Residue, then its C-alpha position, 0 to 999 in steps of 0.5 A: m634796766k640791765k647793763m650790757i658788758r663788752i667782751s673782746f675775744d680773738g679781735l672781736s667784741y661781744f656784748v652780753s647782758s649783765g644778767l647772763m653768765v658767759f663761758l668762753f673756751p676754744l673749740g675745734s682743732s689745735a692745728q695752725a692757721p694754714q700757710k698760703w703757698t704760691a705755685t712756682s714749678t710747672t707741675a704745681y702750676a698745672i696740677t695743684g695751683n696755689i695751696a693753703i697747707s697746715t698740719d692737718r690738711i691741704t686745700f688746693q686752688n680748685g677747693k679740693v681738700l686732702l686730709f692728713s696727720k703729721v707722722g714727724k721728721l723724716v730722717p734721712f730724706e734726700d732731694n737730688g742727693t742732698s739731705v733735707d729737713a723733711i716732714l712726713f704726713e700720712i694722708q687719711p683717707a688715701d685719695d687722688p682728687i681731681l685738681l686743675n685741668g682734670n689732673r690728679i695728684c697721683g696719676n690719672a683717672k684710669s690708674r686710680i693710684q691713691a696718694t698715701q703720704l706727703v713729704a714737705w721740706r724747705s727748699e734751697p732758694m733759686g733766683s728771687d724765691i722767698e721761703p721756697r717749699t717743696m712737697a712730694i706725694f707718694s703712693g704705697h706704705t713704705r716710708p719714702k727715703a728720697s724725692d725720687d723714691k719708687d712710689i713717687c707720684g709727683t713733686y711740687s714747688f712753691e713759694a711760702g712768702p715772707g714770714a712763713k714759719w718752718p717747720l709746719s707745726s701745730s699749737k699743741 
């Protein structure tokens, strides 16, 4: 009778026959687990809803996904005349998904402007905000310099909640 061996990995237990050789190795991307951000601005409530964001994607409340890659820190970047520690992401492929209430992240069904860049930063707390975050979506290919840049599609505010990490980073 073969003996069963218990192997624990990532909080799960696996039972393997002692006659088998087992290799465990990581699969897939090294991107962090997504952070869940709660909508706090009118635009976020109406268009994106709550989101889950990581270093390679954003999942909107209606389940639509926007893929992107991290370009790096965006210096300088200004929000309402104040320099902020922002991170630039390139949206790949450019897209303008239909989100809540038939709204689009970067325009309307007729304009079909494509979102090409996402900038995220840690916002200044207002009231009882816990770890506020702001995300701005841009069209075009010119690197944005401010939240009121000519290629702005929209600005969305969220609360990341207690213990949220900043900046968004991968485990690379």
